KOLTI-407646 format. One record per atom (N, C-alpha, C, CB): y negated, z negated, x negated; residue in one letter; residue number from 1; atom name; chain. Coordinates in nm, 2 decimals, always signed. Each point is the difference from the previous one (the first is absolute). Glycine has a CB too. Layout:
BEGIN
NODE       v       w       u  r    k   a  c
NODE       Y       Z       X  a  NUM  CA  A
...
***
This chain:
BEGIN
NODE       v       w       u  r    k   a  c
NODE   +0.11   +0.96   +1.51  m    1   N  A
NODE   +0.03   -0.13   -0.11  m    1  CA  A
NODE   +0.03   +0.00   -0.14  m    1   C  A
NODE   +0.06   -0.07   +0.17  m    1  CB  A
NODE   -0.08   +0.03   -0.24  a    2   N  A
NODE   +0.04   +0.01   -0.16  a    2  CA  A
NODE   +0.11   -0.07   -0.05  a    2   C  A
NODE   -0.22   +0.02   -0.03  a    2  CB  A
NODE   +0.27   +0.05   -0.07  k    3   N  A
NODE   +0.16   -0.03   -0.04  k    3  CA  A
NODE   -0.05   -0.08   -0.12  k    3   C  A
NODE   +0.16   +0.23   +0.08  k    3  CB  A
NODE   -0.05   -0.34   -0.08  n    4   N  A
NODE   -0.03   -0.12   -0.08  n    4  CA  A
NODE   +0.09   +0.04   -0.11  n    4   C  A
NODE   -0.06   -0.19   +0.17  n    4  CB  A
NODE   +0.01   +0.24   -0.32  i    5   N  A
NODE   +0.04   +0.06   -0.09  i    5  CA  A
NODE   +0.05   -0.10   -0.11  i    5   C  A
NODE   -0.15   +0.18   +0.08  i    5  CB  A
NODE   +0.03   -0.28   -0.13  s    6   N  A
NODE   -0.02   -0.05   -0.10  s    6  CA  A
NODE   +0.15   -0.10   +0.02  s    6   C  A
NODE   -0.30   +0.04   -0.02  s    6  CB  A
NODE   +0.36   -0.08   -0.09  s    7   N  A
NODE   +0.09   -0.11   -0.03  s    7  CA  A
NODE   -0.02   -0.12   -0.02  s    7   C  A
NODE   +0.08   +0.13   -0.05  s    7  CB  A
NODE   -0.22   -0.18   +0.04  k    8   N  A
NODE   -0.06   -0.12   -0.06  k    8  CA  A
NODE   +0.01   -0.11   +0.11  k    8   C  A
NODE   -0.15   +0.13   -0.15  k    8  CB  A
NODE   +0.16   -0.25   +0.10  k    9   N  A
NODE   +0.04   -0.13   +0.11  k    9  CA  A
NODE   -0.13   -0.11   -0.02  k    9   C  A
NODE   +0.29   +0.02   -0.04  k    9  CB  A
NODE   -0.30   -0.07   +0.13  t   10   N  A
NODE   -0.09   -0.12   -0.05  t   10  CA  A
NODE   +0.06   -0.09   -0.09  t   10   C  A
NODE   -0.11   +0.01   +0.21  t   10  CB  A
NODE   -0.04   -0.05   -0.28  n   11   N  A
NODE   +0.03   -0.08   -0.12  n   11  CA  A
NODE   -0.01   -0.16   +0.05  n   11   C  A
NODE   -0.11   +0.20   -0.17  n   11  CB  A
NODE   +0.19   -0.29   +0.10  s   12   N  A
NODE   -0.03   -0.13   +0.00  s   12  CA  A
NODE   -0.05   -0.07   -0.10  s   12   C  A
NODE   +0.13   +0.02   +0.12  s   12  CB  A
NODE   -0.25   -0.10   -0.08  a   13   N  A
NODE   -0.10   -0.05   -0.08  a   13  CA  A
NODE   -0.01   -0.15   +0.01  a   13   C  A
NODE   -0.10   +0.22   +0.02  a   13  CB  A
NODE   +0.04   -0.28   -0.08  n   14   N  A
NODE   -0.04   -0.15   +0.00  n   14  CA  A
NODE   -0.14   +0.01   +0.07  n   14   C  A
NODE   +0.12   -0.09   -0.25  n   14  CB  A
NODE   -0.15   +0.00   +0.34  n   15   N  A
NODE   -0.15   -0.05   +0.05  n   15  CA  A
NODE   -0.04   -0.13   -0.04  n   15   C  A
NODE   +0.02   +0.14   +0.20  n   15  CB  A
NODE   -0.13   -0.13   -0.31  r   16   N  A
NODE   -0.02   -0.12   -0.05  r   16  CA  A
NODE   -0.11   -0.04   +0.02  r   16   C  A
NODE   +0.12   +0.04   -0.13  r   16  CB  A
NODE   -0.17   -0.14   +0.23  p   17   N  A
NODE   -0.15   -0.05   +0.05  p   17  CA  A
NODE   -0.07   -0.08   -0.10  p   17   C  A
NODE   +0.08   -0.02   +0.22  p   17  CB  A
NODE   -0.18   -0.05   -0.20  n   18   N  A
NODE   -0.04   -0.11   -0.09  n   18  CA  A
NODE   +0.09   -0.10   -0.07  n   18   C  A
NODE   -0.17   +0.03   +0.12  n   18  CB  A
NODE   +0.25   -0.07   +0.00  c   19   N  A
NODE   +0.10   -0.12   -0.03  c   19  CA  A
NODE   +0.09   +0.04   -0.05  c   19   C  A
NODE   -0.05   -0.10   +0.13  c   19  CB  A
NODE   +0.07   +0.21   -0.18  l   20   N  A
NODE   +0.13   +0.04   -0.06  l   20  CA  A
NODE   +0.09   +0.00   +0.04  l   20   C  A
NODE   -0.06   -0.03   -0.11  l   20  CB  A
NODE   +0.10   +0.03   +0.27  k   21   N  A
NODE   +0.13   -0.03   +0.05  k   21  CA  A
NODE   +0.02   +0.15   +0.01  k   21   C  A
NODE   +0.00   -0.24   +0.13  k   21  CB  A
NODE   +0.17   +0.28   -0.16  v   22   N  A
NODE   +0.03   +0.11   +0.00  v   22  CA  A
NODE   +0.09   +0.06   +0.11  v   22   C  A
NODE   -0.05   -0.05   -0.22  v   22  CB  A
NODE   -0.03   +0.15   +0.27  t   23   N  A
NODE   +0.08   +0.07   +0.17  t   23  CA  A
NODE   +0.00   +0.11   -0.02  t   23   C  A
NODE   -0.08   -0.13   +0.19  t   23  CB  A
NODE   +0.18   +0.21   -0.15  k   24   N  A
NODE   +0.05   +0.11   +0.00  k   24  CA  A
NODE   -0.06   +0.11   +0.05  k   24   C  A
NODE   +0.16   -0.11   +0.00  k   24  CB  A
NODE   -0.20   +0.24   -0.05  k   25   N  A
NODE   -0.10   +0.10   +0.09  k   25  CA  A
NODE   +0.07   +0.11   -0.01  k   25   C  A
NODE   -0.23   -0.09   -0.03  k   25  CB  A
NODE   +0.20   +0.18   +0.09  a   26   N  A
NODE   +0.04   +0.13   +0.03  a   26  CA  A
NODE   -0.11   +0.11   -0.04  a   26   C  A
NODE   +0.15   -0.10   +0.18  a   26  CB  A
NODE   -0.13   +0.17   -0.27  q   27   N  A
NODE   -0.09   +0.12   -0.05  q   27  CA  A
NODE   +0.03   +0.12   +0.04  q   27   C  A
NODE   -0.04   -0.11   -0.16  q   27  CB  A
NODE   +0.01   +0.17   +0.25  k   28   N  A
NODE   +0.05   +0.09   +0.08  k   28  CA  A
NODE   -0.06   +0.17   -0.09  k   28   C  A
NODE   -0.01   -0.20   +0.27  k   28  CB  A
NODE   +0.07   +0.32   -0.26  v   29   N  A
NODE   -0.03   +0.11   -0.07  v   29  CA  A
NODE   -0.10   +0.05   +0.05  v   29   C  A
NODE   +0.19   +0.03   -0.07  v   29  CB  A
NODE   -0.29   +0.06   +0.03  n   30   N  A
NODE   -0.12   +0.08   +0.03  n   30  CA  A
NODE   +0.05   +0.13   +0.05  n   30   C  A
NODE   -0.14   -0.10   -0.18  n   30  CB  A
NODE   +0.20   +0.05   +0.27  l   31   N  A
NODE   +0.09   +0.18   +0.09  l   31  CA  A
NODE   -0.15   +0.05   +0.07  l   31   C  A
NODE   +0.33   -0.10   +0.13  l   31  CB  A
NODE   -0.35   +0.24   -0.16  q   32   N  A
NODE   -0.06   +0.07   +0.04  q   32  CA  A
NODE   +0.03   +0.14   +0.09  q   32   C  A
NODE   -0.09   -0.15   -0.17  q   32  CB  A
NODE   +0.04   +0.21   +0.26  q   33   N  A
NODE   +0.00   +0.12   +0.05  q   33  CA  A
NODE   -0.01   +0.09   -0.05  q   33   C  A
NODE   -0.04   -0.08   +0.12  q   33  CB  A
NODE   +0.13   +0.20   -0.20  v   34   N  A
NODE   -0.08   +0.10   +0.00  v   34  CA  A
NODE   +0.06   +0.13   +0.00  v   34   C  A
NODE   -0.13   -0.14   -0.11  v   34  CB  A
NODE   +0.09   +0.27   +0.11  k   35   N  A
NODE   +0.05   +0.13   +0.03  k   35  CA  A
NODE   +0.03   +0.09   -0.10  k   35   C  A
NODE   -0.10   -0.04   +0.18  k   35  CB  A
NODE   +0.26   +0.08   -0.22  v   36   N  A
NODE   +0.02   +0.02   -0.07  v   36  CA  A
NODE   +0.12   +0.14   +0.03  v   36   C  A
NODE   -0.10   -0.26   -0.08  v   36  CB  A
NODE   +0.06   +0.37   -0.02  k   37   N  A
NODE   +0.08   +0.16   +0.05  k   37  CA  A
NODE   +0.15   +0.00   -0.05  k   37   C  A
NODE   -0.23   +0.16   -0.03  k   37  CB  A
NODE   +0.32   -0.12   +0.09  d   38   N  A
NODE   +0.17   -0.02   -0.02  d   38  CA  A
NODE   -0.01   +0.12   -0.11  d   38   C  A
NODE   +0.13   -0.08   +0.27  d   38  CB  A
NODE   +0.01   +0.15   -0.30  k   39   N  A
NODE   +0.02   +0.09   -0.02  k   39  CA  A
NODE   -0.04   +0.14   +0.05  k   39   C  A
NODE   +0.12   -0.17   -0.06  k   39  CB  A
NODE   -0.09   +0.14   +0.20  n   40   N  A
NODE   -0.05   +0.13   +0.08  n   40  CA  A
NODE   -0.13   +0.02   +0.02  n   40   C  A
NODE   +0.18   -0.02   +0.12  n   40  CB  A
NODE   -0.27   -0.10   -0.15  g   41   N  A
NODE   -0.12   +0.01   +0.00  g   41  CA  A
NODE   -0.08   -0.05   +0.15  g   41   C  A
NODE   +0.06   +0.18   -0.21  g   41  CB  A
NODE   +0.05   -0.23   +0.28  n   42   N  A
NODE   -0.04   -0.11   +0.12  n   42  CA  A
NODE   -0.04   -0.14   -0.06  n   42   C  A
NODE   +0.19   +0.11   +0.17  n   42  CB  A
NODE   -0.29   -0.16   -0.04  v   43   N  A
NODE   -0.09   -0.07   -0.11  v   43  CA  A
NODE   +0.08   -0.16   +0.12  v   43   C  A
NODE   -0.32   +0.21   -0.11  v   43  CB  A
NODE   +0.33   -0.33   +0.06  i   44   N  A
NODE   +0.11   -0.07   +0.01  i   44  CA  A
NODE   -0.11   -0.13   +0.01  i   44   C  A
NODE   +0.24   +0.14   -0.14  i   44  CB  A
NODE   -0.24   -0.24   +0.22  k   45   N  A
NODE   -0.06   -0.11   -0.02  k   45  CA  A
NODE   +0.09   -0.11   -0.07  k   45   C  A
NODE   -0.15   +0.07   +0.19  k   45  CB  A
NODE   +0.11   -0.14   -0.29  v   46   N  A
NODE   +0.09   -0.10   -0.06  v   46  CA  A
NODE   -0.07   -0.13   -0.03  v   46   C  A
NODE   +0.13   +0.19   -0.10  v   46  CB  A
NODE   -0.08   -0.30   +0.12  r   47   N  A
NODE   -0.04   -0.10   -0.07  r   47  CA  A
NODE   +0.05   -0.06   -0.13  r   47   C  A
NODE   -0.05   -0.01   +0.21  r   47  CB  A
NODE   -0.04   +0.02   -0.31  l   48   N  A
NODE   +0.02   -0.01   -0.16  l   48  CA  A
NODE   -0.09   -0.13   -0.04  l   48   C  A
NODE   +0.04   +0.29   -0.05  l   48  CB  A
NODE   -0.01   -0.37   -0.08  s   49   N  A
NODE   -0.08   -0.08   -0.03  s   49  CA  A
NODE   -0.13   +0.05   -0.06  s   49   C  A
NODE   +0.20   -0.13   +0.00  s   49  CB  A
NODE   -0.30   +0.08   -0.05  a   50   N  A
NODE   -0.12   +0.05   -0.09  a   50  CA  A
NODE   +0.06   +0.06   -0.10  a   50   C  A
NODE   -0.15   -0.17   +0.05  a   50  CB  A
NODE   +0.22   +0.09   -0.12  r   51   N  A
NODE   +0.09   +0.04   -0.14  r   51  CA  A
NODE   +0.01   +0.10   +0.01  r   51   C  A
NODE   +0.12   -0.14   -0.03  r   51  CB  A
NODE   +0.00   +0.19   +0.12  e   52   N  A
NODE   +0.10   +0.11   +0.03  e   52  CA  A
NODE   -0.12   +0.12   +0.02  e   52   C  A
NODE   +0.22   -0.15   +0.13  e   52  CB  A
NODE   -0.32   +0.14   -0.07  i   53   N  A
NODE   -0.14   +0.09   +0.06  i   53  CA  A
NODE   -0.01   +0.07   -0.12  i   53   C  A
NODE   -0.16   -0.16   +0.17  i   53  CB  A
NODE   +0.10   +0.06   -0.27  r   54   N  A
NODE   -0.07   +0.02   -0.12  r   54  CA  A
NODE   +0.09   +0.07   -0.09  r   54   C  A
NODE   -0.13   -0.20   +0.03  r   54  CB  A
NODE   +0.24   +0.18   -0.05  a   55   N  A
NODE   +0.11   +0.04   -0.07  a   55  CA  A
NODE   +0.02   +0.17   +0.08  a   55   C  A
NODE   +0.13   -0.29   -0.07  a   55  CB  A
NODE   -0.14   +0.31   +0.18  l   56   N  A
NODE   +0.02   +0.16   +0.03  l   56  CA  A
NODE   -0.14   +0.05   -0.02  l   56   C  A
NODE   +0.19   -0.02   +0.19  l   56  CB  A
NODE   -0.30   -0.03   -0.18  k   57   N  A
NODE   -0.12   +0.09   -0.04  k   57  CA  A
NODE   +0.00   +0.02   -0.14  k   57   C  A
NODE   -0.14   -0.07   +0.18  k   57  CB  A
NODE   +0.20   -0.04   -0.26  n   58   N  A
NODE   -0.03   +0.04   -0.14  n   58  CA  A
NODE   +0.10   +0.12   -0.07  n   58   C  A
NODE   -0.08   -0.24   -0.01  n   58  CB  A
NODE   +0.25   +0.22   +0.12  a   59   N  A
NODE   +0.06   +0.12   -0.04  a   59  CA  A
NODE   -0.04   +0.15   +0.06  a   59   C  A
NODE   +0.18   -0.19   -0.03  a   59  CB  A
NODE   -0.26   +0.21   +0.11  a   60   N  A
NODE   -0.01   +0.13   +0.07  a   60  CA  A
NODE   -0.13   +0.05   -0.10  a   60   C  A
NODE   +0.09   -0.06   +0.28  a   60  CB  A
***
């Protein structure tokens, strides 16, 4: 089971159809499961957002 490390939450936005009636919708975070090595070299399954995964790749 992957641990959910990401602190991101769902975003609230407006749904605007052609009739321009405003209703609320939820924009969910793009969480993906990846394998990350910790300090000891152990591999851990982690759920991170796509932006956080890209930041980890660029930092390494």
